[in-house]
TIFI-838470 format. One record per residue (C-alpha): x, y, z. Coordinates in pm, whole numbers, plus 50000, padded with zeros to 5 digits. Layout:
XYZ
...
***
This chain:
809465545129193
806375551628981
804355528629208
805315550029507
804395582029320
801035567229221
800245558229581
801335592529705
799035609629454
796155586729561
796685594729929
796895632129865
793755630329648
791795611629915
792785637430179
791905666829954
788455652729869
787725646230238
788785681130345
786795697130060
783655680330195
784395691530553
785145727530454
782485734230190
779775710030297
779895710030677
781665742930764
783815721330992
787385720230858
789885697531032
792995714030892
794215749230832
794155767630499
797955765230502
797935727430541
795225723630277
797175745930037
800275724530093
798265693130013
797045709329691
800545721629605
802095687329657
799315671229452
799555696629167
803335693129147
803205655329124
800375655528870
802215681128657
805155656828631
802995625328617
799665634928453
798715598328407
798065596228783
795725626428800
792515621328996
789555639028835
787725643129167
790575665629283
791615682328959
788015692628882
786525696529231
785065730029332
783195726529659
780935700129812
777495686229743
774645708429871
773355702030222
770255680330245
768325705430457
767925730530173
766255729529833
768825723029562
768925746329262
771215743928960
773415773928885
772635789028545
776395794028505
778755770828700
780165786929014
783815776829002
786745780729237
790165796929182
793635783329125
796295793129378
799625811129367
801915807529668
804895829029571
806065855329322
807175828629074
803645814229063
802245848728981
804735853928699
803905819128567
800185828328575
800855858028344
803065837528112
800465809628085
797855834827972
800245849427715
800955815027573
797275805827563
796425838127381
799485835727153
800725869627278
804345881727284
806325872927597
806355909327709
802705917627629
800845935527909
797635920128040
796065945028285
794455928628590
792225939928875
793765931429213
791435928029511
791525913229865
790365877029901
787765876330178
787535845030390
783775838430392
780985819130221
780455823729846
776925833729745
775135839129414
772165863129402
769785861129106
767695891429010
764945892228749
763495925928652
765535941128938
763925919029208
765775892729413
764545858229300
766845834729486
770195832029665
772365801029625
775525788929795
778315775229579
777435739029661
779415716629426
779725744229166
776885730528953
774115728929215
773795751229524
771675754029836
768685777529819
769225801430112
766995829329978
765015833830300
768245838530493
769745862130234
766705885130260
767635892330623
771035907430533
770985945130494
773845945730238
771755924729996
769275946629804
765775932729757
765205956929465
768115969229255
768746005929181
769286020928836
768726000728519
770245966228566
769875938728302
766575919728317
768485889128437
771465895328663
773345871728895
775665889429135
778255867829308
780155876629619
780995867629978
779085864930304
781405873830593
781705889630939
783865917431075
786235904631343
784765928031604
781255915031533
782535879231548
784055884231895
780785899232021
778835869931876
781115844632047
780815863432378
777015861232346
777255824132260
779385817832569
777045837932795
774095817432668
775935784632726
776055776932353
778985764232146
781355791332022
782475794331660
786045786331561
786515817131340
784565843631146
784345822430830
782715793231012
780385817031193
779285833230866
778815800030684
776975784230975
774705814631010
773725813430642
772875776330665
770315780230943
766925765030861
765345792531074
765885826530900
765345844731230
768655830431354
770405843331043
768775877231096
770235878931448
773815874131323
776005903631210
776445891930849
777685913430562
777875908730185
780175922529916
779805916529542
782745911429307
781595890329014
778545878528820
777025847228669
774215848428412
773375882528266
770895890527990
773005919927870
776705928727909
777605949728213
780655966228054
783755959527845
786115957328141
785965943528494
786845977828634
783805993128461
781605963428557
782485968828924
781226004428896
778005991628740
777515966129021
777995993429279
775456015629101
772845987929142
773175990829521
775925966429618
778945971429841
782195960529672
785275944129820
788075969229873
790755982029851
791315973129484
793785984529220
794105982028843
797575967628774
799295970128436
802115945528507
803245916728727
805445940928920
802415962229010
800485930829111
803235919829350
803525955129491
799775954729565
800145920629732
802835933429968
800785964430051
797675944030139
799775919130336
801125948030545
797565961030600
796115926630680
796045930131058
794455964831036
791585954530809
788285949030996
787715914930831
789735883230767
791445878530431
793685849830328
795255864930017
794545886329714
792875878029381
794065888629037
791505889828753
792045899628389
790435933528339
789325930427976
786175908927960
786795898627600
790125883627706
788395865827995
786045849727743
788935838727520
790875824227812
787885804327936
788185777828207
790035746728307
788175719428497
787685737528830
788825773428777
789045802128527
792305807128340
791905844728378
792015846628758
794165833529042
794325836829421
797705847229565
797665832129916
799245847630225
801915829530428
800755810930736
800655823531094
802735805031353
802545795931723
804315773931981
802655747132199
803275713032359
802755679332191
800885658832454
800345626332262
800345609631921
797285588631836
796575566731531
793445569031314
792415542031063
790795554630743
788485539430481
791395525330280
793065510730591
795695538330606
797105544430955
797365582031007
799175596731309
797485626431477
799195651031712
797235658432028
798295693432131
798065715932433
795205738632316
796485772332193
795005803032025
796485807331677
795205838031498
791905837631687
791335800131667
791765774531946
793855745831808
794165711431973
794985685931698
797015682831378
797785654931135
801345641531116
800625624230782
802725592330818
805585576031005
808235590830775
806935625630854
807275618931228
810785605531177
811805634230948
810625661031190
811725640131489
808825652431702
808365634332033
805645634332297
806425662332542
808165684632285
807305721032231
806385723531862
805935751831612
802595752931431
801465773231136
797985784131035
796325804730763
792755809530877
791125777630996
791295752031275
794145726931290
797595738031171
800605720031040
803475710631272
806655726131137
809335715031384
810145710531751
811855736931966
814845721732142
814505728132515
817475706832614
815245677132701
814265666332349
816955639732310
815945624032645
812375617932531
811665584332361
811105583731987
807575575131877
807305538731768
804815535831484
802525505431533
802915475631301
799415463131387
796045480131341
794975497331666
791325489231589
791255452331486
794765440931576
795585428231227
799035433031082
799625467330928
801875463830624
803965490030451
805015478530102
808495488029985
808635522929840
805305534329991
804825560830258
801665547430424
801185517030644
797805499930598
795705475230793
795575442430597
792165432030729
790115450230462
786395453730530
786765428630814
788415457131004
785615476131181
787295509831118
787435504330740
783965489330714
782465517830913
784265544230706
782895528230387
779375529930529
779835566430631
780975574430279
778035555430124
775415576530305
777245609830260
775755639530075
777335633729736
776455596729752
773245580829885
772575612930083
770555596730364
769525622930619
769555610430977
772365585230922
775305604931051
778645590931165
777515586931527
774305568831432
776035546031185
778685537631445
775885528531687
774135506131432
777455490631331
778285482331694
774855466331734
775485444831427
772495459231239
774525474430955
777685458030820
777305464530445
775475491530245
772655467130165
771965463230540
770955500030553
767905492230342
766885464130581
766915485630895
763115485830926
763235450631072
764855466131381
762125492231424
760885479531763
764435477431905
765265511931768
762235527731935
763505515132269
766905532132233
767675566032384
767045595532154
764735577131913
761015584931893
758355574931643
758845606931441
762655604031415
762425566931328
759775574131065
761925601930917
764955578930903
763085551430719
761595577030480
765095590130398
766355554630343
763465546230111
764015578529920
767595567229857
766335535629687
766035556929371
769645566229305
771145583328998
773945563228838
776635589328911
775745590529281
775735552429300
779195549629145
780555575929383
778835559729683
780755527429630
783895544129760
786165531529482
789715545129526
790325576229310
786715577129187
785305609829317
782115627829224
783455643128904
784835610028774
781625592328871
779665617728665
782025612228371
781515574428388
777745578128418
777555602828131
779765581027908
778305546327971
774735555928056
773625525728260
774875504728551
774505472128358
776605485228070
779345498328300
779465466228505
779635444228194
782395466228056
784505461428370
784335423628319
785435425227954
788925422027807
788665456727650
787835474227977
791245489928043
791535503627689
787955516927693
788435534728026
791855550027958
790605563227624
788385587427817
789915621727867
790175624928246
790785588328334
794385576528353
795795541528378
796105542828757
792485553228803
791245526828557
793265499728734
791735508729071
788255508528919
788725474328762
790365460229076
787275470329274
784885453029032
787025421629009
787255416229387
784945387229482
783705402629808
782755434829627
780885415229361
778775398229629
778045431529798
776995446929465
774625418229381
772805422029714
772835459929698
771405460729344
768325442329474
767625470029726
767855500529503
766905511929156
769885527028978
768655554128741
770305556128401
772105587928308
770295610828063
772985628427866
771895663627778
774325677427522
774485708927319
773095703126972
775755708726707
777315690026417
779725673026660
777255665926943
777945631127077
780995626826851
784365615326986
787285637826894
791055636526938
793385666426900
797005662526795
799865684626682
800225722526700
797135740926573
797565773726377
795675797326611
794255777226900
796075760827187
795085724427230
793425731827565
791305759127409
790275736527122
789285708327360
787225732227568
785415744627255
784675708827145
783255699327484
781055730427490
779695719527151
778685685727294
781605664127178
783545638727381
787285645127384
789455613927401
793185611627465
793925584027214
792675572726873
790545541526836
788055527326588
785345546026782
786945580026718
784865601826483
787325630126410
791015636926459
791865674026447
795495675526333
797945704326335
801645707126253
803995679826377
801135655526438
802705622126522
801515587326615
797865597426662
797645609626302
799325577926180
796885556026373
793905576226247
795065570325889
795485533125953
791995530326106
790305552125844
789275578626096
788405612125941
791205637725985
790275674725973
792095708026009
791535735226268
789565755326010
787265725725940
786805720426315
785815756826363
783385753926075
781715723826238
781105742326565
780315776526423
***
């Protein structure tokens, strides 16, 4: 049973990571908000019950790596995402979690500001001495794309602030389009014979990512502010007052908003905005609740990918009815066979929809959808919705059931489905062209080797020609220069640019290299954790070959047994070892330089156990990490401190046996003060 749960979590994680990259990095989502939210909800529920299977790349992910066409700039303050609430119970749980974290009574009021959640592109505007310095997209939360030239063309973005703002001020908000403006833009695109946009969000995001600012200037973009990043002086004591300050500097705010004193008032606001949704001039996909008192926000802090003091309450999905014309099978990087519904194109909430994933063969059997059926879809703001069920037209039972293939449709190898698992996989590994090609596509992607000019279509072409079969082959492409120049679409300039991008990728940071390998469950965040912890490729590789590898890896906070097993399985596989030896000769893997905060516990390894007098364990861990410490989940001889509270159990006993220093909460606070 646990093996099946582990695999399910892995599959959900892989899908979430892929869709994050499509949505945030390419402005080209393949699924609806509703379907994505369901993926997240299923993942979060499983990980809550089985935390040992959590995948850091999902639990801590925010957006996607910045696009290669723009200068990359680090955010002074990380630009995080929001957790989601899908029903009233989730909202009530959000309030209770904050009360527990703050050690407040169960009936204590925590006033929140409720505001509409615009469906656009997040943007951070930095002002110094009241002048706009730069504008950054969210990117991966730590590093964004510099779109300053484009931002200067938007009339809602002040070039010089009014009043007396702080010397340093980062205003964060949303780039979006009114629906009426979006329809006019699409009509103009159609009249000019250009591709139309799927929805206002994609149009806004695509317009901001134009390399030519004049194109951005021609688009009807708007901006509203609702938050801030770095500030050199406080804006106010409450969010409500800070909003007034932001408006006084010359910004338009998102509206309508309300100050709610209780969960009941929050839910009443939600229902009111839901009823007004169709009448608003712009798209929204929910409402956001934020704690009003800024001091409480500071105390609550953040989890890996989101603040504890805010949450997005999502709207229910829109629905439509269309015909299922065919079911096709796609083969992914891990060999998973995924069924895809090919639909009669239909407009769902302003978006033309033609395809939807059916997840796996059990999902097809459970919903009993058959080719030729009329099916209900649901959507919450993007492109491809989820199939809910078929509509019985009296002919359903006469249509043949879909027979899921037991052989790979790409290479013909047997596709096995182990007992207790939901997914059928091709058994041919990297010998299967679909899997090998997907691995190559992942290797050159933005968060990995980031090789401009090697897109999916180009890689598929080179793969078919036999020029590129493994990642190392990419760095040997120059030997095909004469043949490449003879192919359609390739000129001296484009070939030169491609080789320059490849050679640039020969210098690769350790974290990017680890992520580029496409190891199951090892996303960008986990790759950064491994790089930061072990420092060099040689050290990490040698560790994976040692007897202590599993214990060393699982001792890291954020890496569970399942993730460590996948990592070690990758490094122990003989074919992978050969690929790595050849690849290491082509590139220089740069060691990780660990920049930590300087404090008495900088670089120390700490473990927390028991119930602390005033701090929750999560809050204490967050404080330790901010002070430069490494937080581990278990005690070993390498542990420097164990912070013990009441009812400390086996961890305290082991610390005593190993002679590890045990300190109290008060001593811990003294060390970081």
